[in-house]
Every structure is written in structure tokens, then in C-alpha cells.
C-alpha positions as CSV (number, residue, x, y, z in Angstrom):
1,M,1.3,-15.8,3.7
2,V,3.6,-18.9,3.4
3,S,7.1,-19.0,4.5
4,R,9.7,-21.1,6.4
5,D,12.2,-17.9,6.6
6,P,12.2,-16.4,9.7
7,A,13.5,-13.4,8.5
8,R,10.8,-13.0,5.9
9,Q,8.3,-14.0,8.2
10,Q,9.1,-11.1,10.5
11,K,9.3,-8.8,7.7
12,A,5.7,-9.6,6.4
13,R,4.4,-9.1,10.0
14,A,6.0,-5.7,10.2
15,Q,4.8,-4.4,6.7
16,I,1.1,-6.0,7.1
17,P,-0.1,-5.6,10.5
18,G,-2.3,-8.7,11.2
19,V,-1.2,-10.9,8.5
20,E,-1.3,-14.7,9.2
21,V,1.8,-16.3,8.2
22,V,2.4,-20.2,8.3
23,E,5.1,-22.4,7.6
24,N,3.8,-24.7,5.1
25,V,1.4,-24.7,2.2
26,E,-0.7,-27.3,3.7
27,R,-2.0,-25.5,6.5
28,L,-3.0,-22.7,3.9
29,W,-5.5,-24.8,2.6
30,T,-6.8,-26.4,6.1
31,G,-6.4,-23.2,8.2
32,G,-9.2,-21.2,10.1
33,R,-9.1,-18.1,8.1
34,R,-9.8,-18.7,4.5
35,P,-8.4,-16.1,1.9
36,D,-10.2,-15.4,-1.1
37,L,-7.1,-15.7,-3.5
38,A,-3.7,-18.2,-3.4
39,V,-0.7,-16.8,-5.0
40,I,1.9,-18.9,-6.1
41,A,5.3,-17.8,-6.3
42,T,7.0,-20.8,-5.3
43,P,10.0,-22.3,-7.6
44,T,8.5,-23.1,-10.7
45,G,8.5,-26.8,-10.6
46,S,6.3,-26.7,-7.9
47,H,3.5,-24.6,-9.5
48,G,1.8,-27.7,-10.8
49,E,1.7,-29.2,-7.5
50,V,0.7,-26.3,-5.5
51,A,-2.0,-25.1,-8.1
52,R,-3.4,-28.6,-8.3
53,A,-3.8,-28.6,-4.3
54,A,-5.3,-24.9,-4.6
55,I,-8.0,-26.2,-7.1
56,S,-8.8,-29.1,-5.1
57,A,-9.4,-26.6,-2.0
58,G,-11.4,-24.4,-3.9
59,F,-9.0,-21.4,-4.2
60,A,-9.0,-18.7,-7.0
61,I,-5.5,-18.7,-7.9
62,V,-2.8,-16.5,-9.5
63,V,0.3,-18.4,-10.6
64,D,3.7,-16.7,-11.1
65,K,5.1,-17.3,-14.6
66,P,6.2,-19.3,-16.2
67,F,3.0,-21.3,-15.7
68,T,4.7,-24.6,-14.8
69,A,7.8,-26.4,-15.9
70,T,5.8,-27.9,-19.1
71,A,3.3,-27.0,-21.5
72,R,1.5,-30.4,-21.0
73,E,1.2,-29.7,-17.3
74,A,0.0,-26.1,-17.5
75,E,-2.9,-27.5,-19.9
76,E,-3.8,-30.1,-17.7
77,I,-4.1,-27.5,-14.7
78,A,-5.8,-25.1,-16.6
79,A,-8.4,-27.7,-17.8
80,E,-8.9,-28.9,-14.5
81,A,-9.5,-25.2,-13.3
82,K,-12.1,-24.7,-15.7
83,D,-13.7,-28.0,-15.0
84,K,-14.1,-27.2,-11.1
85,G,-14.8,-23.8,-11.9
86,T,-12.0,-22.5,-10.2
87,F,-10.7,-18.9,-11.2
88,L,-7.1,-19.3,-12.7
89,T,-4.8,-16.5,-13.9
90,V,-0.9,-16.3,-14.6
91,F,1.5,-13.2,-13.6
92,H,2.5,-12.1,-16.8
93,N,2.8,-8.7,-15.3
94,R,5.2,-7.1,-17.8
95,R,2.2,-6.6,-20.4
96,W,2.1,-3.7,-18.1
97,D,5.6,-2.4,-18.7
98,G,5.5,1.3,-20.1
99,D,7.7,0.3,-23.0
100,Y,5.4,-2.6,-24.0
101,L,2.5,-0.2,-23.7
102,T,4.0,2.4,-25.8
103,V,4.8,-0.2,-28.6
104,R,1.2,-1.8,-28.6
105,D,-0.3,1.7,-28.9
106,L,1.9,2.5,-31.9
107,V,1.3,-0.9,-33.7
108,R,-2.5,-0.5,-33.0
109,D,-2.9,2.7,-34.0
110,G,-0.7,2.0,-37.3
111,R,1.6,4.7,-36.8
112,L,4.6,2.6,-38.0
113,G,2.7,1.1,-41.1
114,Q,3.1,-2.7,-41.6
115,V,5.4,-4.0,-39.0
116,F,8.4,-5.9,-40.4
117,R,10.4,-6.8,-37.4
118,F,10.0,-6.6,-33.6
119,E,13.1,-6.7,-31.3
120,S,12.9,-7.2,-27.8
121,R,15.7,-7.9,-24.9
122,Y,15.6,-8.7,-21.0
123,E,19.1,-8.8,-20.4
124,R,21.1,-8.6,-17.4
125,W,24.8,-8.6,-16.3
126,R,25.4,-11.3,-13.5
127,P,28.4,-13.3,-14.7
128,S,28.2,-15.4,-11.5
129,P,25.6,-17.4,-10.6
130,R,23.7,-16.2,-7.0
131,A,24.4,-18.4,-4.3
132,G,21.4,-19.3,-2.2
133,S,19.0,-18.1,-5.4
134,W,16.7,-20.8,-6.6
135,R,16.1,-18.8,-9.9
136,D,19.6,-19.4,-10.7
137,E,20.2,-23.1,-9.2
138,L,16.9,-24.7,-10.4
139,P,17.6,-27.2,-13.0
140,E,16.2,-26.8,-16.7
141,E,13.7,-29.8,-16.1
142,D,12.0,-27.9,-13.2
143,G,11.5,-25.1,-15.3
144,G,14.9,-23.1,-14.4
145,G,17.3,-21.1,-16.7
146,V,16.8,-17.7,-18.4
147,L,14.6,-18.6,-21.3
148,A,12.1,-19.7,-18.9
149,D,12.4,-16.7,-16.7
150,L,12.9,-13.4,-18.6
151,G,12.2,-15.3,-21.8
152,S,8.7,-15.8,-20.8
153,H,8.2,-11.9,-20.7
154,V,9.5,-11.2,-24.3
155,I,7.8,-14.2,-25.6
156,D,4.3,-13.2,-24.3
157,Q,4.7,-9.6,-25.3
158,A,5.6,-10.5,-28.9
159,L,2.6,-13.3,-28.9
160,Q,0.3,-10.3,-27.5
161,L,1.4,-7.9,-30.3
162,F,1.3,-10.2,-33.4
163,G,-0.3,-13.7,-32.6
164,R,0.8,-17.3,-32.3
165,P,3.9,-17.7,-34.3
166,T,3.9,-20.4,-37.3
167,T,7.8,-21.3,-36.7
168,V,10.5,-20.9,-33.8
169,Y,13.9,-21.0,-34.1
170,G,16.3,-20.9,-31.0
171,E,19.8,-20.6,-29.7
172,I,20.3,-21.6,-26.2
173,D,23.4,-21.6,-24.2
174,H,25.2,-22.0,-20.9
175,R,27.6,-19.5,-20.4
176,R,28.4,-19.4,-16.4
177,P,30.5,-21.9,-14.8
178,G,28.3,-23.3,-12.3
179,S,25.1,-22.3,-13.8
180,T,22.1,-25.4,-13.8
181,G,19.9,-23.6,-16.3
182,D,20.5,-21.9,-19.8
183,D,21.7,-18.0,-19.1
184,D,21.9,-16.9,-22.6
185,A,19.2,-17.4,-25.2
186,F,18.0,-16.0,-28.8
187,V,14.5,-16.8,-29.9
188,A,13.2,-16.0,-33.4
189,L,9.4,-16.2,-34.6
190,E,7.8,-15.8,-37.8
191,H,4.0,-14.6,-37.0
192,P,1.0,-14.9,-39.4
193,G,1.4,-12.1,-42.0
194,G,5.3,-12.0,-42.1
195,V,6.0,-10.1,-38.9
196,R,9.5,-11.7,-37.4
197,S,10.1,-11.4,-33.6
198,H,13.8,-11.6,-32.4
199,L,14.1,-11.9,-28.9
200,W,16.7,-12.3,-26.3
201,A,17.1,-13.1,-22.6
202,S,20.3,-13.1,-20.9
203,Q,22.3,-13.0,-17.7
204,V,25.6,-12.3,-19.5
205,A,25.0,-9.2,-21.1
206,S,27.5,-6.6,-20.1
207,V,27.0,-4.1,-23.0
208,P,23.2,-2.9,-23.0
209,A,21.2,-3.1,-26.5
210,H,18.0,-1.6,-27.2
211,R,15.3,-3.1,-24.8
212,M,12.7,-2.9,-27.6
213,R,13.0,-1.9,-31.3
214,V,10.0,-1.9,-33.9
215,L,10.7,-1.3,-37.7
216,G,7.7,-0.9,-40.0
217,S,6.9,0.5,-43.3
218,A,6.1,3.9,-42.1
219,G,8.7,4.1,-39.4
220,G,10.3,2.7,-36.4
221,Y,10.4,3.1,-32.6
222,G,13.5,2.3,-30.4
223,K,14.3,2.5,-26.8
224,Y,16.8,1.5,-24.0
225,G,16.5,0.9,-20.6
226,M,14.2,-1.7,-18.3
227,D,11.0,-0.4,-17.4
228,V,11.0,1.8,-14.0
229,Q,8.8,-0.3,-11.8
230,E,10.9,-2.8,-11.1
231,E,13.6,-0.1,-9.8
232,A,10.8,1.7,-8.0
233,L,9.6,-1.5,-6.2
234,R,13.5,-2.0,-5.1
235,D,13.9,1.3,-3.8
236,G,10.7,1.2,-1.4
237,G,8.4,3.0,-3.9
238,D,4.5,3.1,-3.4
239,V,2.1,1.9,-6.1
240,G,-0.4,4.0,-4.9
241,D,1.6,7.1,-5.9
242,P,-0.1,9.0,-8.6
243,A,3.3,9.4,-10.6
244,W,3.8,5.7,-10.3
245,G,5.4,4.1,-13.7
246,Q,6.1,7.4,-15.4
247,E,9.3,7.6,-17.1
248,P,11.5,10.9,-17.0
249,E,12.0,12.2,-20.4
250,D,15.7,11.5,-20.4
251,R,14.8,7.8,-20.8
252,W,11.9,8.0,-23.4
253,G,12.4,6.2,-26.7
254,L,13.0,7.4,-30.5
255,L,10.2,7.7,-33.0
256,V,11.5,7.8,-36.6
257,T,8.9,8.6,-39.6
258,E,9.2,10.4,-42.5
259,S,8.2,13.6,-41.3
260,G,11.5,13.2,-38.9
261,E,12.3,11.8,-35.6
262,R,11.4,12.9,-32.0
263,R,11.3,11.6,-28.3
264,L,8.2,9.8,-27.7
265,P,6.9,9.7,-24.0
266,T,6.7,6.6,-22.6
267,V,3.2,5.5,-21.8
268,A,3.2,5.2,-17.8
269,G,3.8,1.5,-16.5
270,D,1.0,-0.1,-14.4
271,W,1.7,-3.4,-12.9
272,P,-1.0,-2.8,-10.3
273,A,-3.5,-3.1,-13.3
274,F,-2.7,-6.8,-13.2
275,Y,-4.2,-7.2,-9.8
276,R,-6.9,-4.5,-10.4
277,G,-8.2,-7.1,-13.2
278,V,-8.0,-9.9,-10.8
279,A,-10.3,-8.0,-8.3
280,T,-12.4,-7.0,-11.0
281,A,-12.6,-10.5,-12.3
282,L,-13.4,-12.2,-8.8
283,L,-16.0,-9.5,-7.8
284,E,-18.0,-8.9,-11.2
285,G,-17.2,-12.4,-12.9
286,S,-15.3,-10.7,-15.9
287,A,-12.3,-12.3,-17.7
288,P,-9.1,-12.7,-15.8
289,P,-6.5,-10.2,-16.7
290,V,-4.2,-12.8,-18.5
291,Q,-6.0,-16.1,-19.9
292,P,-4.3,-19.1,-18.9
293,S,-4.5,-20.4,-22.6
294,S,-2.1,-17.3,-23.7
295,A,0.4,-18.5,-20.9
296,V,0.3,-22.1,-22.0
297,E,0.9,-20.9,-25.4
298,V,4.2,-19.1,-24.2
299,L,5.4,-22.4,-22.7
300,E,4.6,-24.1,-26.3
301,V,7.2,-21.6,-27.9
302,I,9.6,-22.1,-25.0
303,E,9.6,-26.0,-26.1
304,A,9.7,-25.4,-29.7
305,A,12.7,-23.1,-29.3
306,K,14.6,-25.7,-26.9
307,E,13.7,-28.1,-29.7
308,S,15.3,-25.9,-32.4
309,A,18.5,-25.4,-30.6
310,K,18.8,-29.1,-29.9
311,T,18.3,-30.0,-33.6
312,R,19.6,-27.0,-35.1
313,T,16.3,-26.6,-37.4
314,V,13.2,-24.2,-37.4
315,V,10.6,-25.9,-35.8
316,N,7.0,-25.4,-37.2
317,L,4.5,-24.6,-34.4
318,P,1.2,-25.7,-35.7
319,G,-2.1,-23.8,-34.9
320,K,-3.9,-25.1,-31.4
321,D,-7.4,-24.4,-30.1
322,H,-7.3,-24.2,-26.4
323,N,-10.6,-24.9,-24.9
324,Y,-10.3,-23.7,-21.5
């Protein structure tokens, strides 16, 4: 583990007996003990620099989302990792949120018919930036702002469900005094086949709206409330618990079809599946749980949304073949 914070060092040693803690990342590449995997969870603007160092040192890599501060840098790093034969994946863990898994199953099974619209929100109520939090203090050019942070999740989920969009429209604002990055964002995507995704990310949402809503020709599904896994981790929950990720009935979403409406059990969320996928890929040579190319596409959509917001136009997003 790499940390300069004495309190974090002490906490790590208490929670993981025998863990080696170093004060700077350079010692990780040159130290005596060589880990199997480097997990890069530094501020976004440094992802590229650290990832390149890890590739040079021959480490398998997990990079936190967003992959890097720009799509171009992400493409370069992904291509470099491929050239060097280095394992690389990106921590888009929200692909294993219970609500997303539920919607994925409904769409895949055709239970909603032809999907017209997908709505998704990651919104919080933090009217003042948090002092000392790099997520609130990181400039946009270094990957800061709510669109890159929470917006990465809703964009990634929409792309996984409906594919690379053909057009992007964005509204991106600074609402909180003292914030260095955007803190209120809306993105509209049009996907092949005509599906429209309406996506929100905000730090200033004092009134909750649907977390997800999907409307189709044969019915719809709507759900409130964030996935329970984040809350469970904050409360010290054990990911090994058989009940991990399961939602109580009062948090289930509503499924509406011509035959009526009913509460639909939420598929159990499973963030640990990401690292199970990493382990399988490293041990058996299978594909990573998140392809770097899909993480690059998220950044391309973010950049198109920023261009749209700046020019107040709808931006066309051409098809692209990512060869890494």
C-alpha cells in the first residue's frame, strides 16, 4: 500500500496484518516485495503518470475511474499496455450495482419491449465543497468535477446497455461557491436504434428523483435509492456475507406492464465480482472484467458533453474502432 498519511498507514496495518506500507509510489516499483497487481486510486490527474510507471515496471494494473483526465491519454496508455503485454482494466464497479443488474436483465430478456428511454441519476446533496477532499478540489483539466466522477458511472451503464451513442448533448454547471469543478450535469445520448438516455450527476440535488427509470413499448421500470453496497461498506459490512448486496423489499423498484404493476426484487449487487474477474483474468488469461476500450469510450462521451455544453449544440459522436 502507498500512503503518506500516518493515520491511513496505521489503519492499514491494523486491518491487514503483515501489509507493507510505503510512503511514495516509486518505492512500490523498486521495493523488495513484488505485488501481483497495482491498484491506482490516486487523484484522476495522476492516473496516467502512475499507470505508465506501472507498465514500465511490468505490473498488472487496475485504474480507478475515470481512466485518465482525457480520452487521448487513456488511448495512449491502453495501447502501451497492449504493446507491452501488460494486464490493464478500469474500476467501473457500478456495473455490479443491483439496480443496474436488474435493468440489464429486463432489457436483455425483452420484458419491457422496445426500449424508448433510459434515465439514470447519481445525485447527492452536498451544498458546500468538502475541505481537504481532492474530489471537490481537483480542477476540471485534471479530471475533476461531478461529470467525470459520478457521471462516469451513469454514462458507462448507458453504454453497456445500449451501445456507443451517435449524438451527445450536455448541460454542465458550477453551482456551489468555491467549487473548482462542475457540480451539476445533465447528458442526453441517442443510441443506435433510437434509444435515448437521459443522465444526471449532481452534488446539489436536495430532493431525490428516480435512481433509474426505463420506458419501453411493453412496460417500464422505476426505482429510487442508491445501491446498498456503498452504505454497507461505510458501516463496516463484510463482502463475504452471503446476504451481501441484497436489498430489503421496501427498496425494490416498480415494474409496470399491461398485466399490472408489482414490486420487482432487485438483483443482488456484487461489487466483489470485479476483483473475482481480475483474479480469473490473471490466473487463467481470460478477458479483463472491464475492457480499457469501454473506459475510453466513457471519456469520449464526457468530452463530447463538455463540447456540447460549451457550444450549446448537439455533438455527433462518430463510430470508432479501438484496437486495444
